[in-house]
KELUM-324618 format. One record per residue (C-alpha): residue number from 1; chain; residue in one letter; x, y, z. Coordinates in steps of 0.1 Angstrom, whole numbers. Layout:
N
R|NUM|A|A|X|Y|Z
...
***
This chain:
532
R|1|A|M|957|1108|1385
R|2|A|S|971|1092|1359
R|3|A|A|954|1065|1339
R|4|A|Y|977|1032|1355
R|5|A|Q|972|1049|1388
R|6|A|Q|937|1048|1382
R|7|A|N|937|1017|1367
R|8|A|I|950|1005|1399
R|9|A|Q|928|1019|1421
R|10|A|D|898|1003|1396
R|11|A|I|911|972|1406
R|12|A|I|915|980|1441
R|13|A|D|873|983|1441
R|14|A|L|871|955|1422
R|15|A|K|883|933|1441
R|16|A|K|860|948|1473
R|17|A|K|840|936|1453
R|18|A|F|848|902|1442
R|19|A|E|868|884|1474
R|20|A|S|871|851|1454
R|21|A|W|895|868|1435
R|22|A|G|922|859|1456
R|23|A|D|961|869|1446
R|24|A|I|949|892|1417
R|25|A|E|980|923|1421
R|26|A|P|960|956|1413
R|27|A|E|991|970|1395
R|28|A|A|998|936|1371
R|29|A|V|963|946|1363
R|30|A|A|971|982|1356
R|31|A|R|1006|972|1338
R|32|A|M|992|946|1318
R|33|A|R|958|972|1305
R|34|A|A|983|999|1296
R|35|A|Q|1002|971|1271
R|36|A|N|975|969|1255
R|37|A|K|960|1001|1250
R|38|A|F|938|989|1212
R|39|A|K|911|965|1218
R|40|A|T|899|964|1191
R|41|A|G|910|966|1151
R|42|A|L|880|1000|1156
R|43|A|D|897|1014|1180
R|44|A|V|931|1017|1162
R|45|A|A|913|1030|1133
R|46|A|R|891|1060|1152
R|47|A|Y|926|1065|1168
R|48|A|T|948|1073|1137
R|49|A|A|924|1090|1116
R|50|A|K|924|1115|1142
R|51|A|I|964|1123|1144
R|52|A|M|962|1117|1100
R|53|A|R|934|1149|1101
R|54|A|E|958|1164|1124
R|55|A|D|981|1161|1106
R|56|A|M|963|1171|1070
R|57|A|A|953|1205|1092
R|58|A|A|994|1207|1093
R|59|A|Y|1003|1205|1066
R|60|A|D|972|1235|1055
R|61|A|A|990|1256|1075
R|62|A|D|1024|1252|1070
R|63|A|P|1036|1229|1039
R|64|A|S|1072|1218|1062
R|65|A|Q|1043|1200|1075
R|66|A|Y|1046|1168|1055
R|67|A|T|1037|1132|1065
R|68|A|Q|1064|1100|1054
R|69|A|S|1057|1066|1049
R|70|A|L|1073|1031|1040
R|71|A|G|1060|1001|1028
R|72|A|A|1051|970|1047
R|73|A|W|1046|936|1036
R|74|A|H|1050|918|1071
R|75|A|G|1037|929|1107
R|76|A|F|1077|922|1119
R|77|A|I|1088|950|1087
R|78|A|G|1063|974|1102
R|79|A|Q|1072|973|1134
R|80|A|Q|1109|970|1135
R|81|A|Q|1103|1001|1113
R|82|A|M|1084|1024|1142
R|83|A|I|1110|1007|1166
R|84|A|S|1134|1025|1145
R|85|A|V|1114|1060|1139
R|86|A|K|1112|1064|1177
R|87|A|K|1145|1054|1191
R|88|A|H|1161|1077|1161
R|89|A|F|1139|1106|1165
R|90|A|G|1118|1103|1198
R|91|A|S|1087|1105|1181
R|92|A|T|1060|1084|1150
R|93|A|K|1052|1122|1145
R|94|A|R|1039|1124|1109
R|95|A|R|1054|1089|1100
R|96|A|Y|1029|1063|1089
R|97|A|L|1031|1029|1074
R|98|A|Y|1022|1020|1039
R|99|A|L|1006|990|1027
R|100|A|S|1008|976|993
R|101|A|G|982|961|969
R|102|A|W|1013|953|946
R|103|A|M|1037|940|978
R|104|A|V|1005|923|993
R|105|A|A|1001|904|953
R|106|A|A|1040|894|955
R|107|A|L|1044|881|985
R|108|A|R|1013|870|1010
R|109|A|S|991|857|983
R|110|A|E|988|820|989
R|111|A|F|988|813|948
R|112|A|G|1024|823|951
R|113|A|P|1040|854|930
R|114|A|L|1015|868|913
R|115|A|P|1014|905|894
R|116|A|D|998|935|904
R|117|A|Q|966|924|892
R|118|A|S|942|923|920
R|119|A|M|945|887|914
R|120|A|H|954|881|948
R|121|A|E|929|870|978
R|122|A|K|909|902|989
R|123|A|T|909|889|1021
R|124|A|S|948|891|1024
R|125|A|V|945|931|1025
R|126|A|P|926|929|1059
R|127|A|A|949|903|1070
R|128|A|L|979|919|1067
R|129|A|I|962|952|1079
R|130|A|E|954|933|1119
R|131|A|E|983|918|1117
R|132|A|L|1007|948|1108
R|133|A|Y|989|964|1141
R|134|A|T|991|938|1165
R|135|A|F|1028|939|1157
R|136|A|L|1026|977|1162
R|137|A|R|1010|966|1199
R|138|A|Q|1033|940|1211
R|139|A|A|1057|968|1205
R|140|A|D|1043|993|1232
R|141|A|A|1042|953|1253
R|142|A|R|1080|954|1252
R|143|A|E|1089|990|1252
R|144|A|L|1065|994|1285
R|145|A|G|1074|963|1296
R|146|A|M|1112|969|1301
R|147|A|L|1101|1003|1322
R|148|A|F|1078|980|1339
R|149|A|R|1115|960|1351
R|150|A|D|1132|993|1349
R|151|A|L|1104|1008|1376
R|152|A|D|1107|975|1399
R|153|A|K|1143|979|1400
R|154|A|A|1143|1009|1412
R|155|A|R|1123|1008|1440
R|156|A|E|1144|977|1450
R|157|A|D|1170|1003|1452
R|158|A|G|1150|1029|1471
R|159|A|D|1159|1052|1441
R|160|A|T|1128|1071|1442
R|161|A|N|1140|1099|1412
R|162|A|R|1145|1073|1390
R|163|A|A|1111|1057|1399
R|164|A|T|1092|1088|1397
R|165|A|E|1107|1094|1362
R|166|A|L|1099|1060|1346
R|167|A|Q|1062|1061|1363
R|168|A|H|1066|1096|1340
R|169|A|K|1074|1078|1311
R|170|A|I|1051|1051|1321
R|171|A|D|1022|1072|1323
R|172|A|N|1033|1094|1288
R|173|A|H|1042|1067|1269
R|174|A|E|1041|1074|1232
R|175|A|T|1025|1043|1212
R|176|A|H|1040|1030|1184
R|177|A|V|1007|1020|1167
R|178|A|V|1002|1051|1134
R|179|A|P|985|1055|1106
R|180|A|I|983|1026|1079
R|181|A|I|971|1039|1048
R|182|A|A|954|1007|1031
R|183|A|D|952|999|993
R|184|A|I|920|985|979
R|185|A|D|926|984|947
R|186|A|A|903|994|921
R|187|A|G|875|979|947
R|188|A|F|878|941|938
R|189|A|G|846|940|925
R|190|A|N|812|964|919
R|191|A|A|805|993|945
R|192|A|E|791|968|974
R|193|A|A|821|943|967
R|194|A|T|845|969|977
R|195|A|Y|815|979|1008
R|196|A|L|825|948|1016
R|197|A|L|862|944|1013
R|198|A|A|861|983|1030
R|199|A|K|843|972|1064
R|200|A|K|874|945|1061
R|201|A|M|901|965|1064
R|202|A|I|885|995|1087
R|203|A|E|877|964|1113
R|204|A|A|912|955|1110
R|205|A|G|926|995|1119
R|206|A|A|930|1011|1086
R|207|A|C|920|1044|1090
R|208|A|A|927|1057|1055
R|209|A|L|915|1034|1024
R|210|A|Q|935|1042|988
R|211|A|I|913|1037|957
R|212|A|E|919|1038|919
R|213|A|N|900|1046|891
R|214|A|Q|912|1017|865
R|215|A|V|884|988|854
R|216|A|S|885|960|888
R|217|A|D|893|932|862
R|218|A|E|915|949|842
R|219|A|K|932|966|865
R|220|A|Q|974|970|863
R|221|A|C|1004|981|879
R|222|A|G|1003|1024|878
R|223|A|H|1035|1016|861
R|224|A|Q|1030|991|833
R|225|A|D|1013|994|805
R|226|A|G|977|987|797
R|227|A|K|958|1007|823
R|228|A|V|919|1014|816
R|229|A|T|904|1036|834
R|230|A|V|860|1038|844
R|231|A|P|839|1070|838
R|232|A|H|838|1094|870
R|233|A|E|803|1082|880
R|234|A|D|812|1040|881
R|235|A|F|845|1053|905
R|236|A|L|825|1073|924
R|237|A|Q|803|1044|931
R|238|A|K|829|1031|951
R|239|A|V|844|1058|969
R|240|A|R|806|1064|986
R|241|A|A|810|1025|992
R|242|A|C|842|1034|1013
R|243|A|R|830|1063|1030
R|244|A|Y|792|1046|1044
R|245|A|A|815|1021|1050
R|246|A|F|833|1044|1077
R|247|A|L|803|1059|1088
R|248|A|E|788|1026|1094
R|249|A|L|809|1018|1115
R|250|A|G|817|1045|1136
R|251|A|V|850|1064|1115
R|252|A|E|834|1092|1112
R|253|A|D|870|1107|1107
R|254|A|G|882|1078|1080
R|255|A|V|903|1094|1051
R|256|A|I|895|1083|1017
R|257|A|V|927|1090|988
R|258|A|T|916|1090|957
R|259|A|R|937|1076|932
R|260|A|T|941|1084|891
R|261|A|D|960|1063|870
R|262|A|S|948|1082|837
R|263|A|L|976|1100|830
R|264|A|G|995|1066|815
R|265|A|A|966|1051|810
R|266|A|G|948|1053|772
R|267|A|L|924|1033|774
R|268|A|T|887|1034|790
R|269|A|K|860|1002|791
R|270|A|Q|830|1022|782
R|271|A|I|813|1049|774
R|272|A|A|801|1072|801
R|273|A|Y|761|1075|802
R|274|A|S|755|1114|800
R|275|A|K|723|1134|807
R|276|A|E|728|1165|787
R|277|A|P|765|1181|770
R|278|A|G|787|1192|797
R|279|A|D|779|1169|819
R|280|A|L|805|1146|842
R|281|A|G|796|1115|818
R|282|A|D|802|1144|786
R|283|A|Q|831|1154|796
R|284|A|Y|848|1120|800
R|285|A|N|836|1112|765
R|286|A|S|853|1142|752
R|287|A|F|886|1133|760
R|288|A|L|878|1098|735
R|289|A|D|894|1097|699
R|290|A|C|869|1097|674
R|291|A|E|865|1103|637
R|292|A|E|836|1116|622
R|293|A|V|812|1097|598
R|294|A|T|783|1089|582
R|295|A|I|754|1069|585
R|296|A|D|767|1049|550
R|297|A|E|800|1046|566
R|298|A|L|790|1024|599
R|299|A|N|795|985|605
R|300|A|A|771|970|619
R|301|A|S|790|963|651
R|302|A|D|799|1002|656
R|303|A|V|795|1025|685
R|304|A|V|786|1064|676
R|305|A|I|783|1097|704
R|306|A|K|772|1131|689
R|307|A|R|798|1159|699
R|308|A|D|793|1193|681
R|309|A|G|762|1184|661
R|310|A|K|783|1160|644
R|311|A|L|781|1120|645
R|312|A|M|816|1107|656
R|313|A|R|830|1066|658
R|314|A|P|849|1061|687
R|315|A|K|878|1041|677
R|316|A|R|879|1010|696
R|317|A|L|903|986|696
R|318|A|P|904|943|692
R|319|A|S|900|940|726
R|320|A|N|868|966|731
R|321|A|L|884|991|746
R|322|A|Y|884|1028|735
R|323|A|Q|914|1049|732
R|324|A|F|915|1080|737
R|325|A|K|925|1110|723
R|326|A|P|967|1109|730
R|327|A|G|979|1137|750
R|328|A|T|946|1144|776
R|329|A|G|967|1123|802
R|330|A|E|971|1155|822
R|331|A|D|937|1171|816
R|332|A|R|917|1134|828
R|333|A|C|936|1140|855
R|334|A|V|929|1173|874
R|335|A|L|892|1162|861
R|336|A|D|893|1133|877
R|337|A|C|909|1151|907
R|338|A|I|885|1180|912
R|339|A|T|856|1155|905
R|340|A|S|870|1129|935
R|341|A|L|876|1157|963
R|342|A|Q|840|1175|953
R|343|A|N|824|1141|959
R|344|A|G|839|1132|990
R|345|A|A|880|1118|990
R|346|A|D|898|1135|1018
R|347|A|L|929|1133|994
R|348|A|L|942|1126|960
R|349|A|W|972|1105|946
R|350|A|I|988|1113|907
R|351|A|E|1005|1084|895
R|352|A|T|1029|1094|876
R|353|A|E|1061|1083|849
R|354|A|K|1084|1101|870
R|355|A|P|1093|1118|902
R|356|A|H|1093|1152|889
R|357|A|I|1082|1185|907
R|358|A|G|1071|1206|875
R|359|A|Q|1048|1183|861
R|360|A|I|1031|1177|895
R|361|A|G|1028|1207|907
R|362|A|G|1013|1224|874
R|363|A|M|989|1199|882
R|364|A|V|983|1206|917
R|365|A|K|977|1243|904
R|366|A|R|953|1237|878
R|367|A|I|930|1215|905
R|368|A|R|940|1239|932
R|369|A|E|920|1268|910
R|370|A|V|888|1247|917
R|371|A|M|896|1231|952
R|372|A|P|917|1247|974
R|373|A|N|930|1228|1000
R|374|A|A|937|1203|975
R|375|A|K|969|1175|985
R|376|A|L|985|1148|980
R|377|A|V|997|1113|985
R|378|A|Y|1028|1105|962
R|379|A|N|1040|1076|957
R|380|A|N|1082|1078|955
R|381|A|S|1084|1047|933
R|382|A|P|1113|1022|933
R|383|A|S|1096|1021|894
R|384|A|F|1116|1054|888
R|385|A|N|1150|1053|884
R|386|A|W|1157|1083|914
R|387|A|T|1195|1086|898
R|388|A|L|1194|1084|862
R|389|A|N|1156|1112|859
R|390|A|F|1178|1133|883
R|391|A|R|1209|1135|868
R|392|A|Q|1192|1139|835
R|393|A|Q|1165|1170|850
R|394|A|V|1203|1180|861
R|395|A|F|1214|1178|827
R|396|A|D|1186|1196|812
R|397|A|A|1189|1226|833
R|398|A|W|1221|1235|829
R|399|A|S|1222|1232|788
R|400|A|E|1189|1251|793
R|401|A|E|1212|1280|811
R|402|A|G|1237|1278|788
R|403|A|K|1263|1252|811
R|404|A|D|1288|1234|797
R|405|A|V|1274|1195|795
R|406|A|S|1298|1181|767
R|407|A|A|1312|1165|796
R|408|A|Y|1282|1139|798
R|409|A|D|1261|1117|778
R|410|A|R|1228|1122|789
R|411|A|D|1216|1091|777
R|412|A|K|1240|1071|804
R|413|A|L|1241|1091|832
R|414|A|M|1234|1058|853
R|415|A|S|1277|1052|842
R|416|A|V|1299|1050|878
R|417|A|N|1319|1070|860
R|418|A|Y|1295|1103|867
R|419|A|D|1292|1093|904
R|420|A|D|1323|1118|915
R|421|A|T|1309|1145|894
R|422|A|D|1293|1178|900
R|423|A|L|1261|1169|881
R|424|A|A|1263|1135|903
R|425|A|E|1261|1156|932
R|426|A|E|1233|1183|923
R|427|A|A|1218|1155|915
R|428|A|D|1218|1138|948
R|429|A|R|1211|1178|967
R|430|A|R|1184|1174|945
R|431|A|I|1173|1137|955
R|432|A|Q|1180|1146|989
R|433|A|S|1154|1175|990
R|434|A|F|1128|1154|971
R|435|A|Q|1102|1152|996
R|436|A|A|1105|1187|1013
R|437|A|D|1102|1206|982
R|438|A|A|1072|1188|962
R|439|A|A|1055|1197|996
R|440|A|R|1061|1230|993
R|441|A|E|1065|1229|959
R|442|A|A|1032|1207|942
R|443|A|G|1011|1202|974
R|444|A|I|1022|1169|986
R|445|A|F|1008|1160|1018
R|446|A|H|1028|1123|1022
R|447|A|H|1053|1106|1006
R|448|A|L|1056|1076|1007
R|449|A|I|1078|1047|996
R|450|A|T|1054|1016|981
R|451|A|L|1080|986|978
R|452|A|P|1111|999|998
R|453|A|T|1111|968|1018
R|454|A|Y|1106|942|989
R|455|A|H|1139|955|978
R|456|A|T|1160|961|1012
R|457|A|A|1156|927|1014
R|458|A|A|1161|914|988
R|459|A|L|1194|933|988
R|460|A|S|1203|921|1019
R|461|A|T|1206|889|1017
R|462|A|D|1219|892|985
R|463|A|N|1245|904|1007
R|464|A|L|1244|880|1032
R|465|A|A|1241|847|1012
R|466|A|K|1275|862|989
R|467|A|G|1295|870|1023
R|468|A|Y|1279|833|1039
R|469|A|F|1285|807|1013
R|470|A|G|1314|827|998
R|471|A|D|1349|830|1014
R|472|A|E|1337|847|1043
R|473|A|G|1316|818|1064
R|474|A|M|1306|825|1096
R|475|A|L|1322|863|1094
R|476|A|G|1299|867|1068
R|477|A|Y|1273|871|1093
R|478|A|V|1290|881|1125
R|479|A|K|1301|912|1107
R|480|A|P|1276|929|1088
R|481|A|V|1248|919|1107
R|482|A|Q|1257|906|1146
R|483|A|R|1280|933|1155
R|484|A|A|1265|962|1132
R|485|A|E|1233|954|1148
R|486|A|I|1248|955|1184
R|487|A|R|1263|988|1179
R|488|A|Q|1234|1001|1162
R|489|A|S|1211|990|1193
R|490|A|I|1191|969|1167
R|491|A|A|1156|958|1191
R|492|A|C|1156|929|1174
R|493|A|V|1198|919|1183
R|494|A|K|1182|907|1212
R|495|A|H|1158|883|1193
R|496|A|Q|1144|859|1222
R|497|A|N|1127|900|1236
R|498|A|M|1120|909|1203
R|499|A|A|1094|880|1202
R|500|A|G|1076|887|1236
R|501|A|S|1101|855|1263
R|502|A|D|1103|890|1286
R|503|A|I|1070|895|1284
R|504|A|G|1055|864|1286
R|505|A|D|1077|861|1322
R|506|A|D|1061|889|1332
R|507|A|H|1031|871|1327
R|508|A|K|1039|839|1344
R|509|A|E|1048|855|1377
R|510|A|Y|1011|874|1372
R|511|A|F|996|843|1373
R|512|A|A|1021|814|1388
R|513|A|G|1046|842|1416
R|514|A|E|1071|825|1429
R|515|A|A|1061|790|1411
R|516|A|A|1061|808|1375
R|517|A|L|1091|787|1354
R|518|A|K|1108|820|1336
R|519|A|A|1137|816|1310
R|520|A|G|1152|854|1314
R|521|A|G|1176|842|1340
R|522|A|K|1209|844|1342
R|523|A|D|1215|817|1320
R|524|A|N|1194|830|1288
R|525|A|T|1221|841|1262
R|526|A|M|1205|875|1248
R|527|A|N|1227|886|1282
R|528|A|Q|1256|889|1258
R|529|A|F|1246|912|1237
R|530|A|A|1266|945|1250
R|531|A|A|1270|973|1229
R|532|A|E|1302|976|1244
***
């Protein structure tokens, strides 16, 4: 017996016990239960954590089975992504959502637009997780509601084959609820603050938390200057805080993604505590840029360390920050990643300054010499100029191969004048295959774009404003938006339905029967929207 049929039977049995229930319709209850599969955020977190673990195992067996996500800054944006994925690919398998702290800061703070420096309200992060899952669950309710209506019609028409087909779709309905990798920044304070926020995020539905090794009060966007890292043990306290939060709430499969910003971070706020040579603190301090001094050369506020029997003074800036030796970024990244995986992390994130498979793969190879199953979440960032980067990569590769590149100016390869050239075509081919290539060659399990819908919202709004407020007038909306929505079967072209009008009508009928005043009758203007 399917869950749907079991729910019908359960209500039939309950009605015998509670005779005062009157006209409660068992199948209506079964439908409402099907439309509300996940009762709490913890139900969501446990369900999606299991999905991520299965996907990670599948990737370990076959790197072509990598996963992807796009950043979403509103529940509606995340909902439309998953509706589109189901429409185009028939399944949401291996597709997630990403919750970007950058977009929360820029778009969801009560302070207004903010830079990515952990200045936004930390409660806005779990609030967005809850909002995303509210919209994804509503997508389930809407899709199932349309199946229920089709089932009723098939029954009315006496079409048993069609009714059986629809009942099978209902019984095997695939939810729009997918894993969300959620950005907890640098933890928003000390380890206790990280734990408290992690709990809120998990309770809202997050199965994967991404945390970075920057100083909380000096946190910077990974693609900006001025990043300051913390010693490993300080960071690992926060990793443990996240794990304790998962375990306390019964999400044993919860996933922790540890991000290292060391590649682009040349500063640290403190010297690590070290008990003995070669321990983790000593390894961290070995990267400090120091100069040998004598006692007589010391100033009153100088801090010194002992290295190889010598008295060394770390270079300290007026900001009271200490400087790392130039060129140590990759070595620090590798140590960060190995240390994180040895202390509770499940996935790694290396923030790079360019999308270069050779660079990423080189670091992953070194990490895997110690941790063979190491795998990455990678930011396919809009902060990269993908066109210019890949055209320059092709230019450099062709130059090394001895090909004639005299027709190209390497510094001006972004120019539209190169768009139809062989070099541009090869660059686009490499961009297209980047995710599959990097999954295979650089250990990337999950590819995400942090801020895509920030940019698409701006671009589409610019195009709409240009047409509508210009000479095109109403055609500036109708042609590129509504006509395209209709012909591409975009779900929200019937915006009343998308917002829940039909779901509400169904409920009115359950509650009031023939007395229900419904909105979806023949005079509803949504009936105008057919593709042909």
